C-alpha atoms as an extended CHARMM CRD file, in Angstrom:
* protein
*
       180  EXT
         1         1  UNK       CA            -37.1630000000      -13.0720000000       13.7490000000  PROA      1               0.0000000000
         2         2  UNK       CA            -34.9490000000      -10.1670000000       14.7660000000  PROA      2               0.0000000000
         3         3  UNK       CA            -31.6860000000      -11.5860000000       16.0640000000  PROA      3               0.0000000000
         4         4  UNK       CA            -28.8750000000       -9.2420000000       17.0940000000  PROA      4               0.0000000000
         5         5  UNK       CA            -26.0890000000      -11.8880000000       16.9330000000  PROA      5               0.0000000000
         6         6  UNK       CA            -27.1720000000      -12.8410000000       13.3940000000  PROA      6               0.0000000000
         7         7  UNK       CA            -27.1070000000       -9.1810000000       12.2930000000  PROA      7               0.0000000000
         8         8  UNK       CA            -23.7300000000       -8.6760000000       13.9420000000  PROA      8               0.0000000000
         9         9  UNK       CA            -22.2810000000      -11.7300000000       12.1940000000  PROA      9               0.0000000000
        10        10  UNK       CA            -23.4650000000      -10.3920000000        8.8410000000  PROA      10              0.0000000000
        11        11  UNK       CA            -21.6480000000       -7.1260000000        9.5610000000  PROA      11              0.0000000000
        12        12  UNK       CA            -18.4410000000       -8.9370000000       10.5200000000  PROA      12              0.0000000000
        13        13  UNK       CA            -18.5420000000      -11.0340000000        7.3420000000  PROA      13              0.0000000000
        14        14  UNK       CA            -17.7860000000       -7.8450000000        5.4190000000  PROA      14              0.0000000000
        15        15  UNK       CA            -14.4210000000       -7.7070000000        7.1920000000  PROA      15              0.0000000000
        16        16  UNK       CA            -13.2410000000       -6.8570000000       10.6810000000  PROA      16              0.0000000000
        17        17  UNK       CA            -10.1980000000       -7.2180000000       12.9110000000  PROA      17              0.0000000000
        18        18  UNK       CA             -9.3070000000      -10.1570000000       15.1340000000  PROA      18              0.0000000000
        19        19  UNK       CA            -10.0190000000       -8.2690000000       18.3730000000  PROA      19              0.0000000000
        20        20  UNK       CA            -13.5660000000       -7.4190000000       17.2970000000  PROA      20              0.0000000000
        21        21  UNK       CA            -14.1730000000      -10.9910000000       16.1220000000  PROA      21              0.0000000000
        22        22  UNK       CA            -12.8820000000      -12.3660000000       19.4550000000  PROA      22              0.0000000000
        23        23  UNK       CA            -15.1240000000       -9.9810000000       21.3880000000  PROA      23              0.0000000000
        24        24  UNK       CA            -18.1420000000      -11.1910000000       19.3910000000  PROA      24              0.0000000000
        25        25  UNK       CA            -17.1080000000      -14.8460000000       19.8110000000  PROA      25              0.0000000000
        26        26  UNK       CA            -16.7180000000      -14.4280000000       23.5780000000  PROA      26              0.0000000000
        27        27  UNK       CA            -20.2240000000      -12.9340000000       23.8640000000  PROA      27              0.0000000000
        28        28  UNK       CA            -21.9050000000      -15.9230000000       22.1750000000  PROA      28              0.0000000000
        29        29  UNK       CA            -23.3110000000      -18.9160000000       24.0780000000  PROA      29              0.0000000000
        30        30  UNK       CA            -21.5900000000      -22.3130000000       23.9650000000  PROA      30              0.0000000000
        31        31  UNK       CA            -22.7810000000      -25.3680000000       22.0410000000  PROA      31              0.0000000000
        32        32  UNK       CA            -23.1400000000      -28.9820000000       23.0560000000  PROA      32              0.0000000000
        33        33  UNK       CA            -21.5480000000      -31.5380000000       20.7030000000  PROA      33              0.0000000000
        34        34  UNK       CA            -24.8320000000      -33.0550000000       19.3770000000  PROA      34              0.0000000000
        35        35  UNK       CA            -25.9820000000      -29.5980000000       18.2370000000  PROA      35              0.0000000000
        36        36  UNK       CA            -23.3510000000      -29.7660000000       15.4810000000  PROA      36              0.0000000000
        37        37  UNK       CA            -24.4850000000      -33.0510000000       13.9480000000  PROA      37              0.0000000000
        38        38  UNK       CA            -25.3180000000      -32.6790000000       10.2670000000  PROA      38              0.0000000000
        39        39  UNK       CA            -23.9440000000      -30.8630000000        7.2350000000  PROA      39              0.0000000000
        40        40  UNK       CA            -22.9110000000      -27.2330000000        7.3470000000  PROA      40              0.0000000000
        41        41  UNK       CA            -22.0290000000      -24.6690000000        4.6870000000  PROA      41              0.0000000000
        42        42  UNK       CA            -19.0440000000      -22.5070000000        5.5850000000  PROA      42              0.0000000000
        43        43  UNK       CA            -18.0920000000      -18.8850000000        4.9980000000  PROA      43              0.0000000000
        44        44  UNK       CA            -14.9260000000      -17.0630000000        5.9970000000  PROA      44              0.0000000000
        45        45  UNK       CA            -14.8850000000      -14.0780000000        8.3630000000  PROA      45              0.0000000000
        46        46  UNK       CA            -12.0090000000      -11.8710000000        7.1330000000  PROA      46              0.0000000000
        47        47  UNK       CA             -9.9060000000      -10.5150000000        9.9990000000  PROA      47              0.0000000000
        48        48  UNK       CA             -6.4540000000      -10.2010000000        8.4240000000  PROA      48              0.0000000000
        49        49  UNK       CA             -5.5330000000      -13.8060000000        9.2840000000  PROA      49              0.0000000000
        50        50  UNK       CA             -3.0270000000      -15.5780000000        7.0320000000  PROA      50              0.0000000000
        51        51  UNK       CA             -5.7800000000      -18.0020000000        5.9230000000  PROA      51              0.0000000000
        52        52  UNK       CA             -8.2050000000      -15.2520000000        4.8850000000  PROA      52              0.0000000000
        53        53  UNK       CA             -9.2630000000      -15.5380000000        1.2730000000  PROA      53              0.0000000000
        54        54  UNK       CA             -7.8890000000      -19.0380000000        0.6980000000  PROA      54              0.0000000000
        55        55  UNK       CA            -10.6380000000      -21.5090000000        1.5310000000  PROA      55              0.0000000000
        56        56  UNK       CA            -13.5860000000      -20.1250000000       -0.3970000000  PROA      56              0.0000000000
        57        57  UNK       CA            -11.7030000000      -19.5820000000       -3.6990000000  PROA      57              0.0000000000
        58        58  UNK       CA            -10.5230000000      -23.1980000000       -3.4570000000  PROA      58              0.0000000000
        59        59  UNK       CA            -14.1430000000      -24.3460000000       -3.3090000000  PROA      59              0.0000000000
        60        60  UNK       CA            -14.4920000000      -24.8960000000        0.4430000000  PROA      60              0.0000000000
        61        61  UNK       CA            -18.0810000000      -25.9240000000        1.0300000000  PROA      61              0.0000000000
        62        62  UNK       CA            -18.0780000000      -26.4910000000        4.7990000000  PROA      62              0.0000000000
        63        63  UNK       CA            -17.9900000000      -29.3140000000        7.3560000000  PROA      63              0.0000000000
        64        64  UNK       CA            -19.9570000000      -32.4730000000        8.1000000000  PROA      64              0.0000000000
        65        65  UNK       CA            -20.4920000000      -33.9140000000       11.5700000000  PROA      65              0.0000000000
        66        66  UNK       CA            -21.9170000000      -37.4490000000       11.4660000000  PROA      66              0.0000000000
        67        67  UNK       CA            -21.1540000000      -38.1200000000       15.1460000000  PROA      67              0.0000000000
        68        68  UNK       CA            -18.5510000000      -37.5620000000       17.8450000000  PROA      68              0.0000000000
        69        69  UNK       CA            -15.9820000000      -39.7290000000       16.0160000000  PROA      69              0.0000000000
        70        70  UNK       CA            -17.1600000000      -39.1720000000       12.4320000000  PROA      70              0.0000000000
        71        71  UNK       CA            -16.1980000000      -35.6290000000       11.4590000000  PROA      71              0.0000000000
        72        72  UNK       CA            -15.2990000000      -34.4290000000        7.9730000000  PROA      72              0.0000000000
        73        73  UNK       CA            -13.6220000000      -31.0580000000        8.5610000000  PROA      73              0.0000000000
        74        74  UNK       CA            -12.8240000000      -30.1520000000        4.9650000000  PROA      74              0.0000000000
        75        75  UNK       CA            -15.7510000000      -30.5330000000        2.5820000000  PROA      75              0.0000000000
        76        76  UNK       CA            -15.2130000000      -29.0150000000       -0.8650000000  PROA      76              0.0000000000
        77        77  UNK       CA            -17.5350000000      -28.3650000000       -3.8000000000  PROA      77              0.0000000000
        78        78  UNK       CA            -16.9630000000      -30.6550000000       -6.7430000000  PROA      78              0.0000000000
        79        79  UNK       CA            -17.8930000000      -30.3980000000      -10.3800000000  PROA      79              0.0000000000
        80        80  UNK       CA            -21.5970000000      -30.6430000000      -11.0540000000  PROA      80              0.0000000000
        81        81  UNK       CA            -22.6390000000      -29.3880000000       -7.6380000000  PROA      81              0.0000000000
        82        82  UNK       CA            -21.5650000000      -32.3990000000       -5.5810000000  PROA      82              0.0000000000
        83        83  UNK       CA            -19.2060000000      -32.2760000000       -2.6150000000  PROA      83              0.0000000000
        84        84  UNK       CA            -16.1980000000      -34.3230000000       -1.5450000000  PROA      84              0.0000000000
        85        85  UNK       CA            -14.1290000000      -34.6420000000        1.6340000000  PROA      85              0.0000000000
        86        86  UNK       CA            -10.4420000000      -33.7100000000        1.7290000000  PROA      86              0.0000000000
        87        87  UNK       CA             -8.0170000000      -35.5320000000        4.0140000000  PROA      87              0.0000000000
        88        88  UNK       CA             -6.5770000000      -32.8500000000        6.3550000000  PROA      88              0.0000000000
        89        89  UNK       CA             -3.4120000000      -34.9380000000        6.8080000000  PROA      89              0.0000000000
        90        90  UNK       CA             -2.5490000000      -34.1360000000        3.1860000000  PROA      90              0.0000000000
        91        91  UNK       CA             -2.8490000000      -30.3690000000        3.6810000000  PROA      91              0.0000000000
        92        92  UNK       CA              0.6070000000      -28.7760000000        4.0950000000  PROA      92              0.0000000000
        93        93  UNK       CA             -0.6280000000      -26.3760000000        6.7800000000  PROA      93              0.0000000000
        94        94  UNK       CA              2.7270000000      -24.8200000000        7.6500000000  PROA      94              0.0000000000
        95        95  UNK       CA              3.3860000000      -24.0280000000        3.9620000000  PROA      95              0.0000000000
        96        96  UNK       CA             -0.1380000000      -22.6640000000        3.5130000000  PROA      96              0.0000000000
        97        97  UNK       CA              0.3330000000      -20.3660000000        6.5050000000  PROA      97              0.0000000000
        98        98  UNK       CA              3.7870000000      -19.2920000000        5.4210000000  PROA      98              0.0000000000
        99        99  UNK       CA              2.9430000000      -18.6400000000        1.7700000000  PROA      99              0.0000000000
       100       100  UNK       CA             -0.6990000000      -17.5640000000        2.1840000000  PROA      100             0.0000000000
       101       101  UNK       CA             -0.3250000000      -14.2270000000        0.3440000000  PROA      101             0.0000000000
       102       102  UNK       CA              1.2690000000      -15.9440000000       -2.6660000000  PROA      102             0.0000000000
       103       103  UNK       CA             -1.4040000000      -18.6360000000       -2.7130000000  PROA      103             0.0000000000
       104       104  UNK       CA             -4.1920000000      -16.0500000000       -3.0690000000  PROA      104             0.0000000000
       105       105  UNK       CA             -3.2070000000      -15.3520000000       -6.6820000000  PROA      105             0.0000000000
       106       106  UNK       CA             -6.1380000000      -16.4370000000       -8.8970000000  PROA      106             0.0000000000
       107       107  UNK       CA             -3.9110000000      -18.2750000000      -11.3970000000  PROA      107             0.0000000000
       108       108  UNK       CA             -2.3590000000      -20.3510000000       -8.6080000000  PROA      108             0.0000000000
       109       109  UNK       CA             -5.7060000000      -21.0410000000       -6.9280000000  PROA      109             0.0000000000
       110       110  UNK       CA             -7.0200000000      -22.2510000000      -10.3020000000  PROA      110             0.0000000000
       111       111  UNK       CA             -4.2160000000      -24.8360000000      -10.3770000000  PROA      111             0.0000000000
       112       112  UNK       CA             -4.5850000000      -25.9190000000       -6.7530000000  PROA      112             0.0000000000
       113       113  UNK       CA             -8.3600000000      -26.3930000000       -6.8050000000  PROA      113             0.0000000000
       114       114  UNK       CA             -8.3790000000      -29.4440000000       -9.1440000000  PROA      114             0.0000000000
       115       115  UNK       CA             -5.4710000000      -30.9650000000       -7.1970000000  PROA      115             0.0000000000
       116       116  UNK       CA             -7.6530000000      -31.1260000000       -4.0690000000  PROA      116             0.0000000000
       117       117  UNK       CA             -9.4370000000      -34.0790000000       -5.6300000000  PROA      117             0.0000000000
       118       118  UNK       CA             -6.2170000000      -36.0520000000       -5.1830000000  PROA      118             0.0000000000
       119       119  UNK       CA             -6.6390000000      -35.6360000000       -1.4170000000  PROA      119             0.0000000000
       120       120  UNK       CA            -10.1940000000      -37.0100000000       -1.3660000000  PROA      120             0.0000000000
       121       121  UNK       CA            -11.1730000000      -39.3370000000        1.4260000000  PROA      121             0.0000000000
       122       122  UNK       CA            -14.1600000000      -41.2080000000        2.7900000000  PROA      122             0.0000000000
       123       123  UNK       CA            -12.5470000000      -41.4690000000        6.2240000000  PROA      123             0.0000000000
       124       124  UNK       CA            -13.2320000000      -38.9380000000        8.9780000000  PROA      124             0.0000000000
       125       125  UNK       CA            -10.4270000000      -36.5110000000        9.7730000000  PROA      125             0.0000000000
       126       126  UNK       CA            -11.4900000000      -35.1530000000       13.1440000000  PROA      126             0.0000000000
       127       127  UNK       CA            -13.6650000000      -35.7310000000       16.2030000000  PROA      127             0.0000000000
       128       128  UNK       CA            -15.8560000000      -33.6670000000       18.4920000000  PROA      128             0.0000000000
       129       129  UNK       CA            -15.3470000000      -33.0360000000       22.1960000000  PROA      129             0.0000000000
       130       130  UNK       CA            -16.2580000000      -30.4460000000       24.7740000000  PROA      130             0.0000000000
       131       131  UNK       CA            -13.2370000000      -28.2850000000       25.6150000000  PROA      131             0.0000000000
       132       132  UNK       CA            -12.6450000000      -25.0980000000       27.5160000000  PROA      132             0.0000000000
       133       133  UNK       CA            -11.4920000000      -22.2050000000       25.3400000000  PROA      133             0.0000000000
       134       134  UNK       CA            -11.2880000000      -18.6090000000       26.4990000000  PROA      134             0.0000000000
       135       135  UNK       CA            -12.9380000000      -19.6230000000       29.7840000000  PROA      135             0.0000000000
       136       136  UNK       CA            -16.0220000000      -21.3340000000       28.2950000000  PROA      136             0.0000000000
       137       137  UNK       CA            -16.6880000000      -25.0340000000       27.7080000000  PROA      137             0.0000000000
       138       138  UNK       CA            -18.1130000000      -25.5500000000       24.2120000000  PROA      138             0.0000000000
       139       139  UNK       CA            -18.2100000000      -28.0580000000       21.3530000000  PROA      139             0.0000000000
       140       140  UNK       CA            -14.7990000000      -28.3640000000       19.6990000000  PROA      140             0.0000000000
       141       141  UNK       CA            -13.6030000000      -30.1550000000       16.5890000000  PROA      141             0.0000000000
       142       142  UNK       CA            -10.1660000000      -31.7240000000       17.0540000000  PROA      142             0.0000000000
       143       143  UNK       CA             -8.2530000000      -32.5490000000       13.8720000000  PROA      143             0.0000000000
       144       144  UNK       CA             -6.6380000000      -35.9950000000       13.8650000000  PROA      144             0.0000000000
       145       145  UNK       CA             -3.5090000000      -34.9750000000       11.9320000000  PROA      145             0.0000000000
       146       146  UNK       CA             -3.1000000000      -31.2320000000       12.4510000000  PROA      146             0.0000000000
       147       147  UNK       CA             -2.3450000000      -29.1370000000       15.5620000000  PROA      147             0.0000000000
       148       148  UNK       CA             -5.6880000000      -27.3760000000       15.1490000000  PROA      148             0.0000000000
       149       149  UNK       CA             -8.8910000000      -27.0170000000       17.1750000000  PROA      149             0.0000000000
       150       150  UNK       CA            -12.1020000000      -25.4830000000       15.8320000000  PROA      150             0.0000000000
       151       151  UNK       CA            -14.1320000000      -24.1580000000       18.7530000000  PROA      151             0.0000000000
       152       152  UNK       CA            -17.7960000000      -23.2960000000       18.1560000000  PROA      152             0.0000000000
       153       153  UNK       CA            -20.3120000000      -20.8610000000       19.6330000000  PROA      153             0.0000000000
       154       154  UNK       CA            -23.9920000000      -20.4240000000       18.7700000000  PROA      154             0.0000000000
       155       155  UNK       CA            -25.0880000000      -17.4120000000       16.7240000000  PROA      155             0.0000000000
       156       156  UNK       CA            -28.6490000000      -18.6710000000       16.2030000000  PROA      156             0.0000000000
       157       157  UNK       CA            -30.4610000000      -22.0070000000       15.7780000000  PROA      157             0.0000000000
       158       158  UNK       CA            -29.0070000000      -22.5250000000       12.2880000000  PROA      158             0.0000000000
       159       159  UNK       CA            -25.6500000000      -20.7090000000       12.5050000000  PROA      159             0.0000000000
       160       160  UNK       CA            -22.4600000000      -21.1400000000       14.5140000000  PROA      160             0.0000000000
       161       161  UNK       CA            -19.2500000000      -19.1450000000       14.6870000000  PROA      161             0.0000000000
       162       162  UNK       CA            -16.0210000000      -21.1070000000       14.5730000000  PROA      162             0.0000000000
       163       163  UNK       CA            -12.6240000000      -20.0390000000       15.8780000000  PROA      163             0.0000000000
       164       164  UNK       CA             -9.8230000000      -22.1190000000       14.3340000000  PROA      164             0.0000000000
       165       165  UNK       CA             -7.1280000000      -22.1580000000       16.9850000000  PROA      165             0.0000000000
       166       166  UNK       CA             -3.7670000000      -23.1050000000       15.4870000000  PROA      166             0.0000000000
       167       167  UNK       CA             -0.6760000000      -23.9550000000       17.4840000000  PROA      167             0.0000000000
       168       168  UNK       CA              1.5020000000      -20.8870000000       17.8880000000  PROA      168             0.0000000000
       169       169  UNK       CA              0.9900000000      -17.1960000000       18.4150000000  PROA      169             0.0000000000
       170       170  UNK       CA             -1.6860000000      -15.0880000000       16.8540000000  PROA      170             0.0000000000
       171       171  UNK       CA             -5.4330000000      -14.7860000000       16.7750000000  PROA      171             0.0000000000
       172       172  UNK       CA             -7.6290000000      -17.6170000000       15.4830000000  PROA      172             0.0000000000
       173       173  UNK       CA             -9.0490000000      -17.8450000000       11.9660000000  PROA      173             0.0000000000
       174       174  UNK       CA            -12.7940000000      -17.1730000000       12.0500000000  PROA      174             0.0000000000
       175       175  UNK       CA            -15.5470000000      -18.7490000000        9.9800000000  PROA      175             0.0000000000
       176       176  UNK       CA            -19.3000000000      -19.2070000000       10.1440000000  PROA      176             0.0000000000
       177       177  UNK       CA            -21.1990000000      -22.4270000000        9.5410000000  PROA      177             0.0000000000
       178       178  UNK       CA            -24.8060000000      -22.4280000000        8.3430000000  PROA      178             0.0000000000
       179       179  UNK       CA            -26.8630000000      -25.5910000000        8.7430000000  PROA      179             0.0000000000
       180       180  UNK       CA            -27.8500000000      -27.2320000000        5.4430000000  PROA      180             0.0000000000
């Protein structure tokens, strides 16, 4: 099926700027919370954000939404093809944002990736609610331990665009989720 939003997302995944990504996000329809239930594979949308290029090299797999109160926001690929959940409370977000360019070095990423297993958890680290963001009410993931909201909009039946809104100035970090 020919889907303009899907084609546009594919273009943006090659790299864009925050203004263009926000314009695309704003043009997409909202989601209801139950539409997110299930497992999703994630991909970054590079816009020049300080988090660009960090998640995927660390083995970020995506997110899992088992219900409104049972959200696993950081699912990573493990050895042998399995996945595991990382406790967001153990992620030093302010340091990651501050030292993002240094962390992108392949030799450092190779050391950090195995250490993520030390932050494994079986407990949810977020919940889902409807919130208003940029004038539209849509499904939003609220982290339990971080000042972060992930707001979602529908690209197509199997794909959503996420805007990670962090406390403080600056544009959100963008990512896509593809239903597994």
